[in-house]
N, CA and C atoms of all chains as a GROMACS GRO file, in nm:
protein
  636
    1MET      N    1   7.353   1.076   7.830
    1MET     CA    2   7.296   1.098   7.964
    1MET      C    3   7.404   1.126   8.079
    2SER      N    4   7.378   1.228   8.151
    2SER     CA    5   7.489   1.257   8.253
    2SER      C    6   7.506   1.162   8.363
    3PHE      N    7   7.615   1.179   8.432
    3PHE     CA    8   7.630   1.085   8.539
    3PHE      C    9   7.518   1.089   8.659
    4ARG      N   10   7.488   1.212   8.680
    4ARG     CA   11   7.373   1.230   8.790
    4ARG      C   12   7.251   1.180   8.742
    5GLU      N   13   7.214   1.203   8.617
    5GLU     CA   14   7.096   1.135   8.570
    5GLU      C   15   7.085   0.996   8.574
    6LYS      N   16   7.204   0.917   8.536
    6LYS     CA   17   7.196   0.785   8.550
    6LYS      C   18   7.168   0.748   8.679
    7CYS      N   19   7.247   0.809   8.790
    7CYS     CA   20   7.240   0.774   8.920
    7CYS      C   21   7.096   0.804   8.979
    8ALA      N   22   7.004   0.904   8.907
    8ALA     CA   23   6.876   0.931   8.952
    8ALA      C   24   6.807   0.817   8.898
    9TRP      N   25   6.828   0.764   8.771
    9TRP     CA   26   6.738   0.660   8.729
    9TRP      C   27   6.767   0.546   8.804
   10VAL      N   28   6.900   0.493   8.850
   10VAL     CA   29   6.912   0.379   8.918
   10VAL      C   30   6.851   0.382   9.061
   11SER      N   31   6.836   0.500   9.126
   11SER     CA   32   6.799   0.521   9.244
   11SER      C   33   6.647   0.508   9.225
   12PHE      N   34   6.578   0.568   9.115
   12PHE     CA   35   6.434   0.572   9.094
   12PHE      C   36   6.392   0.432   9.091
   13VAL      N   37   6.454   0.347   9.019
   13VAL     CA   38   6.397   0.201   8.975
   13VAL      C   39   6.433   0.124   9.118
   14LEU      N   40   6.533   0.135   9.180
   14LEU     CA   41   6.559   0.068   9.307
   14LEU      C   42   6.449   0.119   9.400
   15VAL      N   43   6.407   0.231   9.438
   15VAL     CA   44   6.313   0.293   9.525
   15VAL      C   45   6.182   0.238   9.493
   16VAL      N   46   6.148   0.210   9.364
   16VAL     CA   47   6.003   0.168   9.330
   16VAL      C   48   6.006   0.017   9.364
   17MET      N   49   6.130  -0.051   9.327
   17MET     CA   50   6.120  -0.182   9.362
   17MET      C   51   6.122  -0.209   9.504
   18VAL      N   52   6.176  -0.123   9.593
   18VAL     CA   53   6.177  -0.140   9.740
   18VAL      C   54   6.006  -0.103   9.777
   19LEU      N   55   5.975  -0.015   9.705
   19LEU     CA   56   5.837   0.036   9.746
   19LEU      C   57   5.735  -0.078   9.725
   20VAL      N   58   5.754  -0.138   9.605
   20VAL     CA   59   5.666  -0.248   9.575
   20VAL      C   60   5.693  -0.373   9.688
   21GLY      N   61   5.806  -0.375   9.727
   21GLY     CA   62   5.826  -0.494   9.830
   21GLY      C   63   5.769  -0.469   9.963
   22VAL      N   64   5.785  -0.327   9.996
   22VAL     CA   65   5.737  -0.294  10.124
   22VAL      C   66   5.572  -0.301  10.145
   23ALA      N   67   5.520  -0.248  10.000
   23ALA     CA   68   5.371  -0.256   9.992
   23ALA      C   69   5.310  -0.402  10.006
   24ALA      N   70   5.395  -0.498   9.941
   24ALA     CA   71   5.341  -0.634   9.939
   24ALA      C   72   5.350  -0.706  10.059
   25GLY      N   73   5.458  -0.655  10.142
   25GLY     CA   74   5.478  -0.711  10.273
   25GLY      C   75   5.394  -0.636  10.388
   26GLY      N   76   5.305  -0.565  10.351
   26GLY     CA   77   5.213  -0.502  10.463
   26GLY      C   78   5.144  -0.595  10.560
   27HIS      N   79   5.114  -0.718  10.494
   27HIS     CA   80   5.019  -0.806  10.590
   27HIS      C   81   5.106  -0.869  10.688
   28LEU      N   82   5.248  -0.870  10.672
   28LEU     CA   83   5.331  -0.946  10.747
   28LEU      C   84   5.334  -0.883  10.903
   29GLY      N   85   5.313  -0.758  10.930
   29GLY     CA   86   5.305  -0.696  11.050
   29GLY      C   87   5.448  -0.688  11.122
   30ILE      N   88   5.458  -0.696  11.232
   30ILE     CA   89   5.597  -0.676  11.297
   30ILE      C   90   5.669  -0.816  11.272
   31ALA      N   91   5.612  -0.908  11.243
   31ALA     CA   92   5.690  -1.041  11.200
   31ALA      C   93   5.778  -1.011  11.071
   32GLY      N   94   5.736  -0.911  10.997
   32GLY     CA   95   5.827  -0.893  10.888
   32GLY      C   96   5.926  -0.826  10.887
   33PHE      N   97   5.964  -0.809  11.012
   33PHE     CA   98   6.096  -0.714  11.030
   33PHE      C   99   6.213  -0.741  10.967
   34HIS      N  100   6.248  -0.876  10.955
   34HIS     CA  101   6.358  -0.919  10.885
   34HIS      C  102   6.351  -0.916  10.742
   35TYR      N  103   6.213  -0.918  10.697
   35TYR     CA  104   6.201  -0.904  10.541
   35TYR      C  105   6.216  -0.758  10.502
   36PHE      N  106   6.181  -0.660  10.564
   36PHE     CA  107   6.217  -0.525  10.544
   36PHE      C  108   6.356  -0.491  10.576
   37LEU      N  109   6.411  -0.552  10.666
   37LEU     CA  110   6.558  -0.518  10.681
   37LEU      C  111   6.642  -0.569  10.567
   38THR      N  112   6.608  -0.711  10.520
   38THR     CA  113   6.657  -0.746  10.402
   38THR      C  114   6.646  -0.667  10.275
   39LEU      N  115   6.522  -0.614  10.259
   39LEU     CA  116   6.490  -0.520  10.160
   39LEU      C  117   6.572  -0.382  10.167
   40LEU      N  118   6.607  -0.338  10.279
   40LEU     CA  119   6.692  -0.223  10.278
   40LEU      C  120   6.826  -0.250  10.275
   41ILE      N  121   6.878  -0.340  10.319
   41ILE     CA  122   7.009  -0.379  10.283
   41ILE      C  123   7.046  -0.414  10.149
   42GLY      N  124   6.958  -0.489  10.105
   42GLY     CA  125   6.952  -0.518   9.964
   42GLY      C  126   6.953  -0.379   9.871
   43PHE      N  127   6.876  -0.299   9.902
   43PHE     CA  128   6.861  -0.176   9.843
   43PHE      C  129   6.991  -0.090   9.845
   44ALA      N  130   7.035  -0.076   9.972
   44ALA     CA  131   7.160  -0.001   9.987
   44ALA      C  132   7.291  -0.056   9.914
   45LEU      N  133   7.306  -0.189   9.929
   45LEU     CA  134   7.417  -0.252   9.854
   45LEU      C  135   7.412  -0.264   9.702
   46LEU      N  136   7.283  -0.280   9.649
   46LEU     CA  137   7.257  -0.271   9.493
   46LEU      C  138   7.290  -0.101   9.448
   47GLN      N  139   7.246  -0.044   9.516
   47GLN     CA  140   7.260   0.109   9.490
   47GLN      C  141   7.404   0.147   9.476
   48GLY      N  142   7.480   0.116   9.582
   48GLY     CA  143   7.626   0.130   9.605
   48GLY      C  144   7.703   0.063   9.482
   49VAL      N  145   7.662  -0.054   9.456
   49VAL     CA  146   7.727  -0.122   9.337
   49VAL      C  147   7.704  -0.055   9.212
   50LEU      N  148   7.572  -0.024   9.173
   50LEU     CA  149   7.561   0.041   9.050
   50LEU      C  150   7.609   0.178   9.041
   51ARG      N  151   7.621   0.242   9.147
   51ARG     CA  152   7.667   0.377   9.122
   51ARG      C  153   7.831   0.374   9.103
   52LEU      N  154   7.862   0.279   9.166
   52LEU     CA  155   8.025   0.249   9.138
   52LEU      C  156   8.046   0.209   9.008
   53ILE      N  157   7.969   0.130   8.942
   53ILE     CA  158   7.966   0.107   8.804
   53ILE      C  159   7.962   0.206   8.717
   54ILE      N  160   7.870   0.292   8.739
   54ILE     CA  161   7.837   0.421   8.668
   54ILE      C  162   7.948   0.506   8.681
   55ALA      N  163   8.008   0.536   8.801
   55ALA     CA  164   8.130   0.613   8.841
   55ALA      C  165   8.243   0.572   8.749
   56TRP      N  166   8.255   0.424   8.751
   56TRP     CA  167   8.372   0.364   8.688
   56TRP      C  168   8.366   0.398   8.525
   57GLN      N  169   8.265   0.408   8.479
   57GLN     CA  170   8.254   0.414   8.338
   57GLN      C  171   8.263   0.579   8.289
   58ALA      N  172   8.235   0.663   8.401
   58ALA     CA  173   8.258   0.824   8.380
   58ALA      C  174   8.335   0.882   8.500
   59PRO      N  175   8.447   0.826   8.537
   59PRO     CA  176   8.509   0.886   8.641
   59PRO      C  177   8.523   1.038   8.667
   60LYS      N  178   8.554   1.104   8.528
   60LYS     CA  179   8.571   1.252   8.547
   60LYS      C  180   8.433   1.318   8.603
   61ASP      N  181   8.316   1.277   8.535
   61ASP     CA  182   8.202   1.328   8.563
   61ASP      C  183   8.162   1.290   8.735
   62ALA      N  184   8.201   1.188   8.770
   62ALA     CA  185   8.168   1.148   8.906
   62ALA      C  186   8.249   1.258   9.016
   63ARG      N  187   8.357   1.283   8.974
   63ARG     CA  188   8.455   1.356   9.052
   63ARG      C  189   8.383   1.500   9.047
   64THR      N  190   8.336   1.543   8.939
   64THR     CA  191   8.316   1.690   8.923
   64THR      C  192   8.174   1.718   9.030
   65PRO      N  193   8.199   1.824   9.108
   65PRO     CA  194   8.078   1.860   9.203
   65PRO      C  195   7.971   1.895   9.128
   66LYS      N  196   7.862   1.904   9.182
   66LYS     CA  197   7.721   1.953   9.120
   66LYS      C  198   7.734   2.108   9.075
   67ASP      N  199   7.708   2.131   8.960
   67ASP     CA  200   7.709   2.290   8.923
   67ASP      C  201   7.569   2.330   8.962
   68GLU      N  202   7.547   2.473   8.924
   68GLU     CA  203   7.433   2.550   8.954
   68GLU      C  204   7.295   2.481   8.919
   69ARG      N  205   7.315   2.436   8.783
   69ARG     CA  206   7.182   2.385   8.720
   69ARG      C  207   7.151   2.272   8.804
   70GLU      N  208   7.253   2.172   8.830
   70GLU     CA  209   7.217   2.052   8.898
   70GLU      C  210   7.159   2.063   9.043
   71GLN      N  211   7.231   2.176   9.118
   71GLN     CA  212   7.184   2.194   9.233
   71GLN      C  213   7.044   2.267   9.250
   72LEU      N  214   7.014   2.348   9.136
   72LEU     CA  215   6.867   2.386   9.118
   72LEU      C  216   6.764   2.281   9.081
   73ILE      N  217   6.814   2.180   9.023
   73ILE     CA  218   6.710   2.069   8.976
   73ILE      C  219   6.705   1.987   9.110
   74ASP      N  220   6.809   1.974   9.175
   74ASP     CA  221   6.800   1.899   9.316
   74ASP      C  222   6.698   1.965   9.391
   75LEU      N  223   6.714   2.097   9.412
   75LEU     CA  224   6.618   2.178   9.502
   75LEU      C  225   6.471   2.165   9.470
   76LYS      N  226   6.446   2.172   9.333
   76LYS     CA  227   6.339   2.195   9.273
   76LYS      C  228   6.251   2.057   9.301
   77ALA      N  229   6.323   1.931   9.274
   77ALA     CA  230   6.265   1.809   9.298
   77ALA      C  231   6.250   1.790   9.423
   78ALA      N  232   6.337   1.825   9.524
   78ALA     CA  233   6.311   1.803   9.639
   78ALA      C  234   6.198   1.863   9.732
   79ARG      N  235   6.167   1.992   9.655
   79ARG     CA  236   6.046   2.065   9.706
   79ARG      C  237   5.917   1.997   9.664
   80ILE      N  238   5.913   1.922   9.544
   80ILE     CA  239   5.806   1.847   9.512
   80ILE      C  240   5.794   1.723   9.609
   81GLY      N  241   5.904   1.654   9.619
   81GLY     CA  242   5.898   1.536   9.720
   81GLY      C  243   5.864   1.572   9.863
   82PHE      N  244   5.903   1.682   9.897
   82PHE     CA  245   5.860   1.740  10.051
   82PHE      C  246   5.692   1.751  10.042
   83TYR      N  247   5.638   1.805   9.946
   83TYR     CA  248   5.498   1.816   9.940
   83TYR      C  249   5.415   1.668   9.978
   84ALA      N  250   5.484   1.563   9.880
   84ALA     CA  251   5.438   1.446   9.889
   84ALA      C  252   5.441   1.375  10.010
   85LEU      N  253   5.567   1.397  10.083
   85LEU     CA  254   5.610   1.346  10.228
   85LEU      C  255   5.509   1.412  10.333
   86VAL      N  256   5.482   1.551  10.320
   86VAL     CA  257   5.369   1.599  10.417
   86VAL      C  258   5.250   1.538  10.408
   87GLY      N  259   5.202   1.515  10.277
   87GLY     CA  260   5.069   1.458  10.242
   87GLY      C  261   5.078   1.307  10.304
   88GLY      N  262   5.172   1.248  10.272
   88GLY     CA  263   5.190   1.111  10.316
   88GLY      C  264   5.197   1.097  10.495
   89VAL      N  265   5.250   1.180  10.561
   89VAL     CA  266   5.266   1.189  10.705
   89VAL      C  267   5.122   1.198  10.744
   90LEU      N  268   5.059   1.307  10.694
   90LEU     CA  269   4.910   1.337  10.720
   90LEU      C  270   4.806   1.212  10.704
   91LEU      N  271   4.828   1.136  10.611
   91LEU     CA  272   4.760   1.018  10.572
   91LEU      C  273   4.798   0.897  10.678
   92SER      N  274   4.931   0.903  10.730
   92SER     CA  275   4.973   0.797  10.811
   92SER      C  276   4.905   0.810  10.937
   93MET      N  277   4.897   0.944  10.972
   93MET     CA  278   4.843   0.978  11.111
   93MET      C  279   4.674   0.917  11.095
   94LEU      N  280   4.624   0.949  10.978
   94LEU     CA  281   4.488   0.908  10.963
   94LEU      C  282   4.476   0.761  10.972
   95ALA      N  283   4.567   0.694  10.920
   95ALA     CA  284   4.560   0.554  10.910
   95ALA      C  285   4.576   0.499  11.072
   96VAL      N  286   4.655   0.550  11.140
   96VAL     CA  287   4.674   0.510  11.293
   96VAL      C  288   4.514   0.535  11.363
   97HIS      N  289   4.473   0.664  11.314
   97HIS     CA  290   4.339   0.690  11.383
   97HIS      C  291   4.234   0.587  11.355
   98LEU      N  292   4.236   0.550  11.217
   98LEU     CA  293   4.136   0.469  11.174
   98LEU      C  294   4.145   0.340  11.221
   99HIS      N  295   4.274   0.274  11.219
   99HIS     CA  296   4.299   0.137  11.232
   99HIS      C  297   4.334   0.116  11.391
  100GLY      N  298   4.375   0.219  11.452
  100GLY     CA  299   4.435   0.202  11.608
  100GLY      C  300   4.531   0.111  11.610
  101ASN      N  301   4.619   0.092  11.515
  101ASN     CA  302   4.729  -0.013  11.505
  101ASN      C  303   4.850   0.081  11.476
  102PRO      N  304   4.932   0.066  11.546
  102PRO     CA  305   5.074   0.150  11.540
  102PRO      C  306   5.157   0.099  11.420
  103TRP      N  307   5.146  -0.035  11.410
  103TRP     CA  308   5.207  -0.118  11.297
  103TRP      C  309   5.162  -0.063  11.178
  104SER      N  310   5.027  -0.045  11.149
  104SER     CA  311   4.956  -0.002  11.031
  104SER      C  312   5.020   0.128  10.992
  105GLY      N  313   5.027   0.237  11.102
  105GLY     CA  314   5.061   0.356  11.097
  105GLY      C  315   5.207   0.371  11.054
  106LEU      N  316   5.306   0.280  11.097
  106LEU     CA  317   5.442   0.293  11.078
  106LEU      C  318   5.449   0.240  10.930
  107HIS      N  319   5.369   0.144  10.887
  107HIS     CA  320   5.393   0.057  10.751
  107HIS      C  321   5.348   0.169  10.648
  108THR      N  322   5.239   0.246  10.691
  108THR     CA  323   5.201   0.363  10.597
  108THR      C  324   5.292   0.442  10.585
  109MET      N  325   5.351   0.499  10.694
  109MET     CA  326   5.452   0.616  10.689
  109MET      C  327   5.592   0.558  10.603
  110VAL      N  328   5.611   0.445  10.626
  110VAL     CA  329   5.742   0.396  10.553
  110VAL      C  330   5.722   0.394  10.401
  111LEU      N  331   5.587   0.345  10.375
  111LEU     CA  332   5.529   0.377  10.228
  111LEU      C  333   5.532   0.499  10.164
  112PHE      N  334   5.486   0.598  10.249
  112PHE     CA  335   5.494   0.731  10.188
  112PHE      C  336   5.607   0.788  10.177
  113VAL      N  337   5.714   0.758  10.281
  113VAL     CA  338   5.852   0.816  10.265
  113VAL      C  339   5.929   0.766  10.123
  114LEU      N  340   5.883   0.616  10.099
  114LEU     CA  341   5.938   0.585   9.970
  114LEU      C  342   5.870   0.647   9.852
  115VAL      N  343   5.725   0.667   9.871
  115VAL     CA  344   5.658   0.737   9.767
  115VAL      C  345   5.721   0.864   9.735
  116ALA      N  346   5.756   0.946   9.835
  116ALA     CA  347   5.793   1.091   9.824
  116ALA      C  348   5.935   1.086   9.769
  117TRP      N  349   6.006   0.981   9.790
  117TRP     CA  350   6.143   0.968   9.735
  117TRP      C  351   6.146   0.947   9.605
  118ALA      N  352   6.055   0.839   9.562
  118ALA     CA  353   6.031   0.810   9.404
  118ALA      C  354   5.991   0.946   9.344
  119ILE      N  355   5.891   1.000   9.405
  119ILE     CA  356   5.847   1.145   9.341
  119ILE      C  357   5.960   1.241   9.307
  120LYS      N  358   6.047   1.248   9.414
  120LYS     CA  359   6.184   1.343   9.395
  120LYS      C  360   6.261   1.300   9.293
  121LEU      N  361   6.282   1.170   9.291
  121LEU     CA  362   6.382   1.114   9.178
  121LEU      C  363   6.307   1.139   9.054
  122GLY      N  364   6.173   1.086   9.047
  122GLY     CA  365   6.110   1.112   8.934
  122GLY      C  366   6.109   1.258   8.897
  123ALA      N  367   6.106   1.361   8.958
  123ALA     CA  368   6.100   1.495   8.920
  123ALA      C  369   6.267   1.545   8.872
  124GLU      N  370   6.340   1.463   8.944
  124GLU     CA  371   6.472   1.511   8.905
  124GLU      C  372   6.500   1.462   8.762
  125ILE      N  373   6.446   1.337   8.718
  125ILE     CA  374   6.480   1.289   8.598
  125ILE      C  375   6.406   1.372   8.497
  126VAL      N  376   6.284   1.425   8.530
  126VAL     CA  377   6.220   1.500   8.442
  126VAL      C  378   6.290   1.629   8.413
  127TYR      N  379   6.327   1.692   8.518
  127TYR     CA  380   6.428   1.826   8.507
  127TYR      C  381   6.550   1.795   8.417
  128TYR      N  382   6.612   1.672   8.456
  128TYR     CA  383   6.722   1.644   8.374
  128TYR      C  384   6.697   1.629   8.219
  129ARG      N  385   6.584   1.590   8.202
  129ARG     CA  386   6.541   1.552   8.059
  129ARG      C  387   6.515   1.696   7.999
  130ARG      N  388   6.451   1.778   8.073
  130ARG     CA  389   6.413   1.908   8.008
  130ARG      C  390   6.534   2.001   8.006
  131GLY      N  391   6.636   1.975   8.079
  131GLY     CA  392   6.740   2.059   8.084
  131GLY      C  393   6.739   2.163   8.196
  132ARG      N  394   6.648   2.185   8.259
  132ARG     CA  395   6.638   2.275   8.369
  132ARG      C  396   6.509   2.253   8.466
  133MET      N  397   5.659   2.392   7.799
  133MET     CA  398   5.737   2.483   7.865
  133MET      C  399   5.775   2.609   7.765
  134PRO      N  400   5.740   2.739   7.826
  134PRO     CA  401   5.783   2.820   7.710
  134PRO      C  402   5.920   2.855   7.698
  135PRO      N  403   5.975   2.893   7.575
  135PRO     CA  404   6.122   2.924   7.549
  135PRO      C  405   6.152   3.051   7.630
  136LEU      N  406   6.258   3.040   7.698
  136LEU     CA  407   6.330   3.137   7.747
  136LEU      C  408   6.376   3.256   7.659
  137PRO      N  409   6.345   3.387   7.694
  137PRO     CA  410   6.356   3.495   7.621
  137PRO      C  411   6.506   3.542   7.608
  138ILE      N  412   6.601   3.446   7.670
  138ILE     CA  413   6.742   3.482   7.658
  138ILE      C  414   6.806   3.405   7.555
  139THR      N  415   6.860   3.475   7.451
  139THR     CA  416   6.946   3.390   7.332
  139THR      C  417   7.098   3.402   7.357
  140ASN      N  418   7.160   3.323   7.292
  140ASN     CA  419   7.301   3.338   7.305
  140ASN      C  420   7.375   3.297   7.192
  141THR      N  421   7.516   3.320   7.180
  141THR     CA  422   7.589   3.304   7.044
  141THR      C  423   7.720   3.198   7.091
  142ILE      N  424   7.675   3.119   7.184
  142ILE     CA  425   7.795   3.034   7.234
  142ILE      C  426   7.833   2.932   7.126
  143ARG      N  427   7.741   2.885   7.052
  143ARG     CA  428   7.786   2.791   6.946
  143ARG      C  429   7.885   2.849   6.834
  144LYS      N  430   7.845   2.968   6.795
  144LYS     CA  431   7.930   3.064   6.706
  144LYS      C  432   8.046   3.101   6.781
  145LEU      N  433   8.064   3.130   6.890
  145LEU     CA  434   8.187   3.159   6.962
  145LEU      C  435   8.269   3.047   6.967
  146ARG      N  436   8.221   2.934   7.001
  146ARG     CA  437   8.285   2.803   7.023
  146ARG      C  438   8.359   2.782   6.865
  147PHE      N  439   8.284   2.800   6.771
  147PHE     CA  440   8.330   2.766   6.625
  147PHE      C  441   8.439   2.854   6.607
  148GLU      N  442   8.421   2.995   6.644
  148GLU     CA  443   8.534   3.083   6.607
  148GLU      C  444   8.664   3.065   6.694
  149HIS      N  445   8.635   2.998   6.809
  149HIS     CA  446   8.755   2.976   6.892
  149HIS      C  447   8.800   2.830   6.862
  150GLY      N  448   8.841   2.799   6.744
  150GLY     CA  449   8.903   2.661   6.708
  150GLY      C  450   8.822   2.564   6.743
  151GLU      N  451   8.678   2.573   6.719
  151GLU     CA  452   8.581   2.446   6.735
  151GLU      C  453   8.612   2.386   6.860
  152MET      N  454   8.599   2.486   6.972
  152MET     CA  455   8.599   2.445   7.093
  152MET      C  456   8.496   2.345   7.142
  153THR      N  457   8.526   2.245   7.212
  153THR     CA  458   8.410   2.143   7.245
  153THR      C  459   8.349   2.202   7.358
  154GLN      N  460   8.231   2.148   7.390
  154GLN     CA  461   8.119   2.164   7.484
  154GLN      C  462   8.202   2.140   7.626
  155GLN      N  463   8.270   2.026   7.611
  155GLN     CA  464   8.359   1.982   7.733
  155GLN      C  465   8.457   2.074   7.762
  156ASP      N  466   8.534   2.121   7.669
  156ASP     CA  467   8.633   2.203   7.699
  156ASP      C  468   8.589   2.329   7.777
  157LEU      N  469   8.480   2.394   7.689
  157LEU     CA  470   8.431   2.516   7.760
  157LEU      C  471   8.354   2.472   7.910
  158ALA      N  472   8.308   2.378   7.928
  158ALA     CA  473   8.246   2.343   8.054
  158ALA      C  474   8.360   2.346   8.164
  159GLU      N  475   8.465   2.265   8.130
  159GLU     CA  476   8.596   2.281   8.220
  159GLU      C  477   8.644   2.405   8.253
  160ARG      N  478   8.642   2.487   8.149
  160ARG     CA  479   8.704   2.623   8.170
  160ARG      C  480   8.616   2.720   8.254
  161VAL      N  481   8.475   2.687   8.230
  161VAL     CA  482   8.359   2.756   8.316
  161VAL      C  483   8.354   2.708   8.447
  162GLY      N  484   8.364   2.570   8.460
  162GLY     CA  485   8.349   2.506   8.581
  162GLY      C  486   8.206   2.468   8.607
  163VAL      N  487   8.150   2.414   8.495
  163VAL     CA  488   8.019   2.352   8.520
  163VAL      C  489   8.023   2.215   8.434
  164THR      N  490   7.917   2.148   8.424
  164THR     CA  491   7.913   2.020   8.343
  164THR      C  492   7.889   2.042   8.194
  165ARG      N  493   7.915   1.965   8.114
  165ARG     CA  494   7.903   1.960   7.980
  165ARG      C  495   7.764   1.957   7.929
  166GLN      N  496   7.695   1.895   8.031
  166GLN     CA  497   7.516   1.900   7.994
  166GLN      C  498   7.481   2.045   8.033
  167THR      N  499   7.528   2.118   8.122
  167THR     CA  500   7.483   2.253   8.143
  167THR      C  501   7.519   2.340   8.045
  168ILE      N  502   7.635   2.325   7.980
  168ILE     CA  503   7.664   2.403   7.872
  168ILE      C  504   7.581   2.387   7.755
  169ASN      N  505   7.561   2.250   7.735
  169ASN     CA  506   7.457   2.217   7.627
  169ASN      C  507   7.318   2.283   7.664
  170ALA      N  508   7.262   2.267   7.760
  170ALA     CA  509   7.132   2.327   7.808
  170ALA      C  510   7.137   2.476   7.780
  171ILE      N  511   7.247   2.553   7.822
  171ILE     CA  512   7.262   2.689   7.808
  171ILE      C  513   7.254   2.720   7.632
  172GLU      N  514   7.322   2.634   7.574
  172GLU     CA  515   7.337   2.665   7.432
  172GLU      C  516   7.212   2.665   7.365
  173LEU      N  517   7.140   2.554   7.397
  173LEU     CA  518   7.002   2.534   7.347
  173LEU      C  519   6.889   2.603   7.394
  174GLY      N  520   6.923   2.703   7.485
  174GLY     CA  521   6.831   2.782   7.530
  174GLY      C  522   6.747   2.732   7.632
  175LYS      N  523   6.768   2.619   7.698
  175LYS     CA  524   6.692   2.552   7.791
  175LYS      C  525   6.706   2.610   7.935
  176TYR      N  526   6.829   2.671   7.952
  176TYR     CA  527   6.872   2.706   8.092
  176TYR      C  528   6.925   2.819   8.079
  177SER      N  529   6.888   2.920   8.163
  177SER     CA  530   6.956   3.043   8.189
  177SER      C  531   7.054   3.040   8.294
  178PRO      N  532   7.176   3.068   8.260
  178PRO     CA  533   7.289   3.064   8.363
  178PRO      C  534   7.275   3.172   8.467
  179SER      N  535   7.347   3.169   8.567
  179SER     CA  536   7.358   3.265   8.674
  179SER      C  537   7.426   3.382   8.611
  180LEU      N  538   7.449   3.487   8.670
  180LEU     CA  539   7.546   3.593   8.622
  180LEU      C  540   7.669   3.573   8.623
  181GLU      N  541   7.710   3.508   8.733
  181GLU     CA  542   7.843   3.473   8.750
  181GLU      C  543   7.903   3.372   8.638
  182VAL      N  544   7.806   3.263   8.617
  182VAL     CA  545   7.853   3.186   8.497
  182VAL      C  546   7.853   3.241   8.364
  183ALA      N  547   7.750   3.338   8.332
  183ALA     CA  548   7.743   3.410   8.209
  183ALA      C  549   7.871   3.488   8.207
  184PHE      N  550   7.913   3.550   8.300
  184PHE     CA  551   8.046   3.627   8.297
  184PHE      C  552   8.171   3.535   8.275
  185ARG      N  553   8.156   3.425   8.334
  185ARG     CA  554   8.278   3.342   8.319
  185ARG      C  555   8.278   3.283   8.169
  186ILE      N  556   8.152   3.258   8.117
  186ILE     CA  557   8.165   3.231   7.957
  186ILE      C  558   8.198   3.316   7.874
  187ALA      N  559   8.166   3.454   7.899
  187ALA     CA  560   8.221   3.553   7.829
  187ALA      C  561   8.370   3.569   7.851
  188ALA      N  562   8.412   3.558   7.958
  188ALA     CA  563   8.556   3.574   8.002
  188ALA      C  564   8.646   3.476   7.914
  189VAL      N  565   8.609   3.346   7.901
  189VAL     CA  566   8.653   3.239   7.833
  189VAL      C  567   8.660   3.284   7.680
  190PHE      N  568   8.580   3.348   7.629
  190PHE     CA  569   8.585   3.379   7.495
  190PHE      C  570   8.658   3.518   7.473
  191GLY      N  571   8.677   3.591   7.586
  191GLY     CA  572   8.742   3.741   7.580
  191GLY      C  573   8.653   3.834   7.516
  192VAL      N  574   8.528   3.820   7.556
  192VAL     CA  575   8.435   3.919   7.473
  192VAL      C  576   8.336   3.968   7.587
  193ARG      N  577   8.262   4.079   7.550
  193ARG     CA  578   8.171   4.121   7.658
  193ARG      C  579   8.042   4.037   7.681
  194LEU      N  580   7.975   4.061   7.776
  194LEU     CA  581   7.864   3.967   7.822
  194LEU      C  582   7.772   3.994   7.711
  195GLU      N  583   7.734   4.111   7.665
  195GLU     CA  584   7.644   4.144   7.563
  195GLU      C  585   7.667   4.071   7.432
  196GLU      N  586   7.789   4.045   7.403
  196GLU     CA  587   7.826   3.946   7.279
  196GLU      C  588   7.797   3.806   7.287
  197VAL      N  589   7.768   3.759   7.408
  197VAL     CA  590   7.731   3.636   7.431
  197VAL      C  591   7.584   3.603   7.449
  198PHE      N  592   7.517   3.693   7.542
  198PHE     CA  593   7.392   3.666   7.574
  198PHE      C  594   7.320   3.795   7.518
  199SER      N  595   7.173   3.785   7.485
  199SER     CA  596   7.102   3.894   7.473
  199SER      C  597   6.959   3.857   7.491
  200TYR      N  598   6.896   3.972   7.555
  200TYR     CA  599   6.746   3.946   7.596
  200TYR      C  600   6.654   3.985   7.496
  201ASP      N  601   6.547   3.916   7.454
  201ASP     CA  602   6.447   3.934   7.361
  201ASP      C  603   6.333   3.987   7.443
  202VAL      N  604   6.317   4.107   7.456
  202VAL     CA  605   6.216   4.171   7.521
  202VAL      C  606   6.071   4.126   7.467
  203GLY      N  607   6.069   4.116   7.343
  203GLY     CA  608   5.945   4.085   7.256
  203GLY      C  609   5.883   3.953   7.298
  204ALA      N  610   5.975   3.857   7.336
  204ALA     CA  611   5.941   3.714   7.352
  204ALA      C  612   5.913   3.692   7.493
  205SER      N  613   5.934   3.786   7.583
  205SER     CA  614   5.895   3.792   7.730
  205SER      C  615   5.752   3.832   7.745
  206SER      N  616   5.678   3.777   7.811
  206SER     CA  617   5.538   3.834   7.836
  206SER      C  618   5.520   3.889   7.984
  207SER      N  619   5.632   3.850   8.064
  207SER     CA  620   5.635   3.893   8.210
  207SER      C  621   5.725   4.015   8.225
  208MET      N  622   5.750   4.103   8.118
  208MET     CA  623   5.821   4.228   8.155
  208MET      C  624   5.734   4.324   8.254
  209PRO      N  625   5.800   4.374   8.346
  209PRO     CA  626   5.727   4.465   8.424
  209PRO      C  627   5.691   4.587   8.344
  210SER      N  628   5.572   4.636   8.375
  210SER     CA  629   5.510   4.762   8.288
  210SER      C  630   5.581   4.883   8.336
  211GLU      N  631   5.616   4.988   8.254
  211GLU     CA  632   5.672   5.107   8.276
  211GLU      C  633   5.590   5.211   8.358
  212ARG      N  634   5.631   5.266   8.466
  212ARG     CA  635   5.548   5.353   8.536
  212ARG      C  636   5.569   5.513   8.500
   0.00000   0.00000   0.00000
């Protein structure tokens, strides 16, 4: 498994964990600000540490810039994630319209940003597995 | 996923060039080992630039590395 595929797996698992955490904390409302902040900081720290460990195991791969196949995979996955994000933004607008609560809209929007991110990373993993 | 109509002789050429490893070839071409592996297995078609660089590493013409199987492709433009 390549360095970038490992990074995609790490990010995918962490984003799904944060997604579950954000979804579970939906009832907290604005009072859950510190909870979400902790999730975000935990995510950033854990991702940084895990990526450093992966880079330490394969320093040569980590230093190599993305080649054309990896750039193509990145672009194709980002396109899929973009469609998910657009769908999520529209649903968030619908949530604000239905509930009349800006917090609900913000929470839905954060959820869909994470969903779109997870879809992008999932697509990257599939493309890496397939080779293109 | 349909197979690509482009076939190559990279494995054979590597063997003929002193059992060159995929990593060696990748470093000389400027791509990752996984990309060389994907090209060799016919999973990925490289850009023209990378194809020329691969041929240059082996010191052969492009046609000696890559060939296009017209019969395998169903998306060939029809002749007018």
